[in-house]
N, C-alpha and C positions, 0 to 999 in steps of 0.2 A: 125597675130603675132606668130613669131617662138618662143615659150617659152623658148626653150633652150637658144637661143641667149640673150633673152631679160633679162633673171635671171642674166646676167653678168657673164658668166663662168669665167672671169678673176677674179672675186671677190675671188674665193677660190683657183684657179689653182695658182695665183701670191704668194701663201704661199710656193711654193717651196718644201722644205725639209720636214721638220717634219712627216707630214703626208706623204709629199712627198717621203719620203725615205722609205717608207712602201711598195712601190710598189717593192716586193721583186723577186730575182730570186727564178725561179722555184728550305769499310774502316776500317779504325781502328779509334776508339775514344781516345783522349787525356786524360792524367790521370789528369789533373788539369784545373781550370777555370781561364781564365785571363782577368782583367778587362782592361779598358781603358788604364791605365797608369801603370800597375804593371809589365811589361816586356819591358825588351830591352832599359829601359832608356827613355821611352817616356814622353814628359813634359806636354803634354796637351791632351785634349781629342780628338783633330783632330789628334795625334799620336797613331796610331793602333799598336798592337804587331806584330811581324812578322809571317808570315805562313810557313807551308809546306803542302803536300798533307795529312796529317794527320788531322783529324777531330777534331779540339780543342775547348773545351767549353770554353764559353765567357761570362763575364758579364758587365753590362754598369755600370760605376761609375765615374762619372764627376768630377774632382778636386772641392772641395768648393769653392776655391779661384776664379774658371771661374764662379760659380753662383753670387758670389758677383759682380764680374766684370760686367757681365750682368746687373744686378740690377743698378749698378750705371752708366753705360752707358744710361739706359733707364730714369734713373731720370736727366739727363743731356743732353737729347735731345734738339737738336737745329731744331724747328719746323718750316715749311714754312709757306707762307701766306695761309689762309681758303680756296682760291679759290673764283669761282664766281658763283659756286652752291652749293646746298647742299645735291643734291641726288649723286648716284652713277657714273653719267655719264662722269666724268672726273676722276673716279678712287675712291679711299676709301675717303668718307668725312672726314673732319678734327674731327667732333665730335666722329665719330666711331673708327678713328685711335687712339685718345687720350684715349678713354674707353679701348680698347684693350692693349695699352701699360701701362696704371694704372693697369689692372688686371695682367698683365704679371709681373709687378715689384712687386706688392705687395699682391698678393693672389695666383697666381699660385705655386704649389708644384712638383718642377721635382723630389724630390725625391720619391714622390708618384708614378710618372711614372715609375722611375727605378725600383721600387719594381714590378710594374705590369709588366713589359716586363722583367723582371729577374724571374718572376714566371715560365716563359716558357723556356724550355731548347733552348739556342742560343750557336752556333758555329762559327767558321771561318775555312776555308780551301783554300788552293792555288789552282787555276785552271786557266791555261793558262796564268801564270804570275802575277795572281792578287789575292789576298786576298779577298775573298767572305765571306760575313758574313750572317747567315740565321738562322730562327728559325725552329726547326724540332719537332713537337709535335705529339708524336705517341697514337693513340687511345688503350684504353683498351680492345676494343671489338676485337674478332676475325675478321680475313678476310677483315680488313680495307682497302679502296682503296686509295692508296697514290695521292696527288694532289699537285701541285707546284703553288702557288698564285704569280702573279707578279705585283707591284705597277708601277705608272708612276710618272710624276711631276705635281704639285708640293706635291706629296704624298710619301710614304714611308711605311715600315712594319707597321707603326702606323694603318694605314688603315684597315689592317686585324685582330687586336688584339681582337676585339669584336666578331670575327667570329670564332677563333681558337676553341674554346670549343664546340661552337655549332656544329662544324662539327666532332671534335673527340669524342664527348660524345653525339650524338645525343638523346639519351634517355632522357637527363634531358630537353630537349628542344621539347619534342614533336614527336621526331622521334623514329627510331627504330635501334637496334644494327647493323642490315644490311647494313643500310645507313650510317655507319661510314666512317670517312676518316682519312688516317696520312696525316700531314698537313706540306707542307715544305713553308716557306715564305723567300724568300732571298732578299738581298738589292741589288738593282742595282749596276752596277760599277761605281762609283762616288757619290754615295748615302749613307747615313747614316753610317754604320760600315764596308762597303767593302770599299776597297782599291781605291784611285782615280787614273785612268789610267795616265799613263806618257808617252804614245805613242798613236799615232791614230789608229784608227781603230775598236773601240768599238762600233760597231753599232747593231742593234737589231738582227742581224743574229748571230754575235760572241757571244752575250749574250745567246741567244738561244742555241748554241752548249754548252756554257758554264753549262747551265741548265741541259742540257742531260747528261753532265759530272756529274755532281753533283747528279743527281738522280742514275745514275749508281754507283756511289762512296758509295751511300747509302744504296746500295743493292737491289733496285727496280727494278723488271723485267717486272712490267705492272704498267702503272701509267697514270694519266690526267692532264692536264694542263687548267688555266684560269688566265685571265688579264683584266685590263683596261686601259685607257690611254696608255702611252709607254708600259705598261704592256700588252696591245691588241697588239700592235706592235711585242712585243717579242714572244706572243701566236701564232700568225700568222706565224712569222718567224718559230717557231717549227713546225707548221702545213705544211710548205713548206721544212723542214729538214727531218721531219718523221723519227725522232731518234729511236733507238731501245728500244722498251717498251712503247713507247707513242701510246696509242690506241685511245684518242679523245681529243679534245679541246674546251673551252667555252670561250666566250669573252662576255663583258657588252657593247662593243662599236665595232661593226662590221665594219671593213675597207673594204667595198664592193662598194664603188661609182664607177657607170659605166665610161667606157672610153669615151662614147659618151653619151652625155644628150639626153633623147627623146624630139622629136618635140611636142608631145602630151602626157605630163606627166599623171599620175593618179595623183588623190588628194593626196595621200600618198607618190608619188614621188614628186610632188611638194612643199609639206612641208619640204622634207629633203633638196631638191635643196636650196631652200630660206632660211633655217637655216644654212647650209653650206656658203651660200654667206654672210649672215649675220654675221657669225664668222668672216669670212675673213675681213669684212669690219670693225666692230666696237670691235672685240675682240682679234685681231691676233697681237697687238702692241708688247708683251712680245715676242710671238713666232718668229716675224722677229728679235728683239734684240737678243734672246738666238741663233738663227739659224745662225746669221751673226757674232755678236761680242759678244760671251758668256764672254770672258775674261774681256771686257770693265765693263760691267754691275756686273760681279763679284765683282771688287774692290769696288764697292759701297755697295753691298749686305753683304759683307765679313766684312766690317768696321762698319756697322750701324745695328742694331738689328731692329730700327723701319722700316728702308728699308727692310729688309728682311722678316719682320712680313707683312709689307703691300704689298710686292709683292706676297707672298701666300694668303692672308687673302682676297684680291680682288678676286681671283679665287673660293674660298670658296663662295664667294657672288655670283659671275657670273655663276658657274657649278653646284650649288647645287639645291635640290627642296625646294625652301624657299619662304615667303611672302615679301622679299625685305630685309631681314637681314640674314647673315650667320647664325646667333645663331638660327634661325628657323630651321635649318636643322641639325647642329651640335653643341654640348656643346663648349662654349669657351674654357674649359680647354683641350678639346680633340684637337681643332685647335692648341692651344699653345703647347700642348705636340709636336705636328708634326712641328710647326715652330722652337720651342727649339731645336729640334733634329738637323736640318739644321744648326741653328746657333753654337750649340756646336761641330758639327762635321765639321764646316767651309766648306761646300758642296755646296754652293751656284754657285760657278763658275763651279765645276766639274760636279755638275748636270746638269748645263745650257748645257754642252758640248753635252749631248746628243741629243739637237735639230742640233748643228753644225755638229756633227758626222754624223748625218744620214741624211742630207742636201746634203752631197756630193755624194749620191748614187740614181740613179733611176729618172725616171719621176715624174711629181708632180701630186696630187690628194689626195683624200681620199680612196685610194684603196691599197690592199695589192695582188691583181690578183686571179687567180684561185688557190684554195686548195683542193687537193684530199684526204686530212685527214680527217674522220669524225669531223664535227666542229657544233657548237651548240651557241646559244646566248640567252642572256636576254636583253630586251629592257627596260628602263628605261626612264619616261617621261619627264624628264629635261636635258636628255644627250645633249650633243651640237649639234649633230643632230641625228635623228632616221632613221636609213636605212629601206626601206622596205624590206619585206620578200622576194618579188621578185628578187630582187638584190642579195639576200644573197644564193638564189637558183640558181641564174645564176653563183655566183663564187665559191660556195660550193656545188659541186655535191652529197655529202653525207652530206648534212644537216640533223642531227640526232633530233635536238631540237630547238625550236624558242617558245619564250614566250613574251608577253609584260605585265607588271607589274603596278599599280597604284600610285605607289609613288618612288621617288629615282631621282637622278640625274648622274651626272658623276663619284662621288666618291661612288658607290654603295655599297661596303661593309662597308665602314666608315657610310654612311648616313643610310642604312637600314640593320643592319646586319641580322635581322630576316628573311627578304625577301631573302635576298642574299642568306643566308644559306638553305634556302627551294629550292630555286632555284637550288643550287649545288645539293642536293640530289635528286631532279627531273629529273636534266639534265642527270646525270651520273648513273642513275639507270639501264639503260640496258648495262652499261659497267663493270657490276661487275661479 
């Protein structure tokens, strides 16, 4: 039996784009902070203040009427039938959906989240015609290493809030002053408080170029990058781009699937191939919809907070290191912070377009091709698939760090902030 053929290569190659498109080709600070609706006559939380190339402070402040409207919508939900199964095999079970929505409507505190995110310095600046939102937290320690952290879908900057202080102030978390980072966490185009693209072309390479501009605009001449999910795609793109100042990169989802499957794979390779195939067969419905018809699904998600919540909540169950329920891996309020961010910024369609846009480019497969920039990776046990080190060594001739940890899944920083932060300190130690 030829394992490479038997495992059904079509299972994961049929995905086309998303991972597909990851096969890539080789200032001044403003004087005042602007909230969501405090400038330019904006009418709602999805209306953002205009930007220039100046770096302008930004605060999150959703109008109270939008919070009331959300709660009213949740209480007036028109529920579907309960389905024919009680587990997660057909999606979010009715009982779990109702509990999530009840908590969102009655207990979740958005203002608490606003206070939390506003405790970090936030800014917006215009890059390549688009207003980009980012957190920029500088360390109190001298010679801190600048790092840019990039989220994916259905994540956001929320994923990184628990690691910012751990990275900027490592002495408070068992580290040393010499391990400190200056942390930059941007919202991807079409996500959160960054502008929604109004033209085609915002693929991972264009975003990588924007990130390089951002780091240059912040005055950094030596920096590193990290990402997971689509953030991994952007970070791989940075590896191809090799912009001035970028010395190394790290991902928690290495896109190093081989072009040709081995006829006699090692046990480690077999597990990776089978996991990729299972993802394509059982977990890729959202992927195909967003890669082909993001606008269509956007209407449903933009109008129904329950639809938006369950579209994301399902992934927190499928992709985290849990014992059956997403709450095993993530606090319910943390998940709802992230879900609420999508709702209040009305970014269901614009964020989904990252799949469509990247599906227009390149061949298919879980691969970003050869990268000469020094690359490192941490492998979390419940990742969608765990690439063998041998595949990374073949794709990354300058592999400088590789470690497999015991806990965590696809949302590495969100699920395991302590492990993630320790990995960043260990991985980038040689680049200081």
